[in-house]
N, C-alpha and C positions, 0 to 999 in steps of 0.2 A: 720471450713468450711463454704466460702462464703457464702453470703444470699441469692444469687441468686440460688447456687445452693442445699441449704437448701428449698427452695419454687420449687423450678424443683421437687424435690423428694418425698417432701408435697404434692403436683400436681399429679405427677405419682402414689402415692401409692393411692389417694383417686379417681382417674381414674379405678384402679386396682380393687378397690374395689367395685363400681360401676360395673366394667363388672361381676365379680367373682355373685354378687347379682342377674344381670340379668341372666346371664349362668345356675344360679339355679334354679331362675323360667321357664326358658325355659326348664331345663329338668325337671320338673314336669310335663309344660303341652304337653311335646311330650314322655314321659315315661323315660326319659334320654339314648335315642336311637343314639345322635345328634355323631359321628364322627369327629374328628380334621382331618383340610382337610392337605395334606402333602403338602411338597414345601415351597420356600422364601414367606415369606409375600410382601404384595403390598406396602410398605415404608420400607424404608433400617432403620438399627438397629438406637437408636438414642445414644448410648455410647458404642465401639468396647471394651470392657472388658471382662471377665468371670464375670457371674454370675451365679447363681443356683436357677433362675426361672425356671417352669417347670419342679423341682424337688419335686412338692409335691408329700408327701406319698403316694401309691397310683393312682394316676395318668402317663400314657404313652405316652411318646414321639413318635411323627409316624416323619423319615426325610425321603426323597428321596434322591435315589442315581445313578445318570446315567453317563454310558459310553456308548459308539460309536457303538459296535457289539456285538453280541450273539459269538456261539460259546464254548470251549473249556475254554476260559479264562472267559467268563463271568458266564460258571455253576462253575467256583475256586472261583470267586469273590463272588457265592451267599454263597458259602459253608464255605468260610471266615466271611461273614455277619452273617450267622448262628451262627459260633463259641461265634461271638462278642453279640450277643443278648443275648445267653444262660448265660454272665456273667452280662451282664447288662439289666433284666427284664423288668426296667421301660423304653425302646429304642425300637423302631420297626421300624427297616429300609426296605421300599419297594424298589424295583431292576426296573428302567426302563432302555430301552434302545432307541437311540438317532440315527436312520439309515443314514441318509443322510443330508448333511450340516452340519454337528454336532456343527462346530464353531460357525456359525451363528446363530441355532438353541439355542443354549447357550444363548447367547446377549440379544435373541430377547427375551424369553422368563425372562432372569433379568430383563429388560427394564419394560416385561408387568406385573411383580408380579408376576409371577407362575413359577419360577425357581427349578430346584433341589437344596436341600437342600446342595448336597454336589455333587461331578462330576469328572471325566477324564477330566487333561490340559494336552498339552503338555506345555513344558518350553517356545517353540517359541512363547507362545501367553499371556505368563503372561503378560507384559508389555502390551498394547493391553488392557486387559479386566481389570488392574490395572487402568489404566488409565480413564477409564470410570465409574471408582467408582462399578466394577460388582464384586469384589472380596472381604471378608472377612480380612483384615490385624490380622495374628497371631503370633506377637509377644508376646502380651499377655498371652498366653498360652502357651509360651517357658521357661520350667521349673514348668511348671503343668502337661503338659501333653505328652509334648515332650523335648526333649533334644537337640538345632541345633547343639551340635559338636556331640552326634550319628550318623548323617549324613556325608556323603562325601564334602568336602567342597565345589569342584567344582560342585556337584550336587544341593546341599541347596543353592550355589550362584546365579544359573539358575532360579531358585523361588523365588527370592528377589530382589526388586525394591527399589534402595533408601533406605537403611537399612531396608525396612519391608519386611515381610513375608509372599508373597501370598499365597504358597502351597509348598506342603510337595513330594518328588520323591518318586515313589514307583518301580521302576525297570529303568535298563540305557543300555545301546548298545553302543560301539563302534568298530570301524576298526581294522580288521587285515586283517595278510600276511597270504592265505590260500596257501597251492601247494599243489601239484599230485606225492605224492609219487613212482608211477610206472614210469612215464616220465619221474622221476630223475636217478630213477635207471635204464631204459634202458639207457639213457645218458652218467651214471655212474658219476654223478655231487653230491655233498655233498649236503644235506640239506639246504635251508635258516636258520640263524640263528636268533633270535631275534635281531631288532634293528641293523638290515645289513646298511652297507651303500650304499647310490647313485648308489655311482659307482659298487658296488660288483654285486647290484639288476642289473644295466644294464649291468653287465657282463655275469652274470648266466640267463638273457633274452636271450642275442644274441644265445647262446651254445645252447637254447632250442628253441629257433624259426627256424622251419623248412618249407623252401619252395620247390615248385614244378614250378621250371619256375619262372616268374615274382608273380607267386598266393602262398601266406601262405597258409601252411593248418595246421598247428602247432605254434601258439604264446606263445611265452614264458613267457609271462607278459601279464595282463588284468585289464582294472579297467574300473568302469562306469563314464560317464562325469557328474556330480553335486556335486554342492557348499558338501556335505557331505564328499567325496571321496578327492576331492583336496584340500581343505582348509588344509587337517594334513600335505601336504608337505610347506603350506605356513608358518604353525606355526612349521615345522621341519628348515627352512630357515629363521627366527625369523619376517616372515612378519604377517599382521593382513589386515581387511578391515576396520574397525573401529578403530577410538582409544578406551581409556579406559573408556572416557564417554559417548560413542556412539552418541555423535552430528559432530563429524568429521570424514571426509576419509581422509584414508591412506594406501588409495590400490594402488595408483599410488608409487611403491617403490623399489629399488634395489633389494631388497629381495626377493618380490612378485614375480619379472621379472625371477629372476633366477628360482624359482619353477615353475613354469608355461612352461617357457623353456625348464626343466628338461622334465616334461610328454611331453608337443608336441615332442621331439624330440622323445621320444622314438616311438612314434606313426609315424610320418614322416620323420624324418631325418633316425634312426639306423632301422627304420619297425620293430618293434619287439613289436609292440601291436598294438590293433586294432586301427586304425580311428573312428573317430565317424560320421563318414558316415557309416563303417561297423556296428556300435554300434547299430544305429539307426535300421537295420536290426536285429541286434543279439547282445541282451547285454551280457558284460562281464561276467556275474556270469553266464549263460547260455553256455557261451562258455569252461567255467573252467567245469560246471557240463557235458559236453558231451564230457571231455576231448582233448579242443581245444585249451586248454590255458595253460600250466604248472603254471602258478601263477598267483591268483587273491587276488587283495586288495578291499576289501567290509566288508560291515556290518558280524560283530557276528551271527546273524540271520539267516544268509545262513547253518551256520554247522546244525539249527537244523526241517531247511525247504530244501532248494533246495538239498543241499550235501547229504542229511541225504539216501544216496542209497548202495544198496549193491556192485555195480559195479563201487563204484568211491572210489579209494583210496588215501585218503585224512592229510594233519596234517597242524598244525597252526601256528605260532610265533606271537609274535609282531609286530608291524609297523618298517617300515624301520627308519632309525636316519640322519641327515644330522650334522648340528648345533647343534640342539637341538632334542628331544623327543616330537613327536604331533600326535594327533588325536583329532577326535570330539567326542564328549559326545551325545545321543540320550536320551531324557529320556522321559518317562510317568510316570505323577503325578496326584496329586490330591487338590481340591479346595474347599473353601466352599463360597456359593453367600453372597454377601453383604448384602442384604437384608433376609436373612435366619430369621424366627422369633426365633429358636435355637440356637444360636452360640456359647452355650456352649456346648449344647451336640452334637455338628454338629462336633465342634471342637476336641472335647473328642476322638469324633469317627474317624476325619480323622488322628490325630493321632497314634491313633493304628493301623487302617489300611493300615498308609505309615511305622508302625516302627518294630522293632525287632521280636515283637513274630507272625505280621501276614507276614511281607517278607519270614520267616521261612516256614511259612504253603504254601504259594504263590507259593518256588523256588522248596519245597517237592514235590509239586503238579505238576509238571513238568511243572511249566512258563519259555519260553526259553528267557531269560535276564539274566543282570548281578545285584545282591542285591545295596542300595544305603545305606543301613547302613553299616556303618566303619567296624562293627564285624561280620558281616557276606560275607566281599568279597572273602576274601583267605578263607572261611571256605567252605567242601564240598557240603555243600545245593548250592552255586553258581552255581557250575555247572550242575547240575540233569537236565534239561530242556535240556541242549545240550546232552546228554550221547547220545553216536553211538550206536542202536543196533549191526552192523555188525564191528566195531571194538571198543575197550575200549583201546586202547595205544596212546590215542590223545591227546597230551597235553592241555586239554582243560582249566588250570590253566593260559592257558596265556590269557583268554579271559578276565578274571578278572585282570591280569595286566595292560591288555590296556588301560582302562581305566581309572590307576590312574592320567597320566599326559593329559588327553582328557580336550580340551577345549569345549566350549558350542556357541548355537549362537547367534550373536554381540547382546547386550542391547537395541534394538531401537524398538521405537513403528511402524517405518516403515520398520522392516525388512523381508517382504513379498514383498513388492514393490521392495527394496533393489537386493533380489534374483533374482529376478523376472528378472528385467532389467539386471542385470550382465549377467542372461544366454543369455539374446538375444546378448549380445555383446562379451561374451566370446564365441560364436558359431561359428562366422567371424572367430574368432583367432583358436579353432580345427579345424575348415575345412583348416584352410593353406591359406584363402583368405584376412588376415589379419596379420601385424606383432604387438609384445607385448607392444613398445612402443605405436602406436596409439591405440591398444586396451585398455591398461591399463589409457588413458588421457583420452577417450571418456567412460570408465566404472566412473572415476575419478569425470567428471562432470556430470554424470547421479545421479550419488549417492549425490553429493553436491546438485543438484539441488532438490533432494527428500527431503534434511536434511532441504533445508530453505524455502520448501514450493513453491517453484516455479513452 
């Protein structure tokens, strides 16, 4: 051991001894009723490694857990936390809801030294948080409290930056192709199959589109215009937005051109899908919900929300396929504040809360999402939250299959700004006011300027 390290440890032990003696004196003077403050400390932890500090016999460690909203999920989480506390009597976990400006509030509180110890975080925020030293690196706990190989590779990778794990994925969702069985039966057409080709999809959409004069009364296909829904088609064609390093735009490519043109042709040329103008008044999922679209490509969560109604007879298959299979993975996960006072206890709880036992409890409790632990992805519990009270024949296993090839948001601290600028430029394209060549050239210029800090 280096001399400097030994001196550091000696000083830390001396300080700890002084603090313990001081605390004992304080307890005698105030009757011993002083309660430990929950939340992160005002200063970052000095060493990011597992410790046994705070596990003194009889001492209870208090942690603060935060999430963005109340409701059934919050109540379910509290039950899960209670189960953890029952097995770990030395740990007390308080819960807190941050209802507005969640991400900003978390960052502000971390900077101010009063952040929750553990909190919900989207994978899209991992890099920006990690860049601010707001998150605890979890690599030292791999093998102690969790095993990274237990998680789906694409899910854990989304919480990893520069080979450092900054969070653990707790649930996921992808896109699937929903179809209205009654409309297919009425048209005497076979139901779409998993991995349906683009050509087959377009042909089915043509046959299922009904017009009254120049007005479409039933669309063959519908989707909403957002990155989460059109990115899968870029992946199917072999395209992407940023390179593997996340530092260079590759959006202006033949592959992306092909994907975008296919989607707009369904709207404008073939007129079998609602245009962006139409979608602004009635979203694609609502058209499907109301029986005005025979197929809908969108998030699996619709199976447990908008489409869970008695008069809607539907089923689901995996996304279409072109050169490759493609999908986007939306994730919810949890992280530990970089300046928590209890990194060891917080990381142990986080590992359990994101692990197999807790995910089993979560999905059995009716949480509508897909597991991120490999052992549960194909298990019966993975579809519990999606079960339809009006139809038990729906092929819900397709929801789990759809996430296995899914990509996640590009790894860039500027992703929020990039996606916003892309939406502005692409709107002109979707509205048929700009060709794809001009659009992707402008998008490429915008992304490059953002990445270069111009």
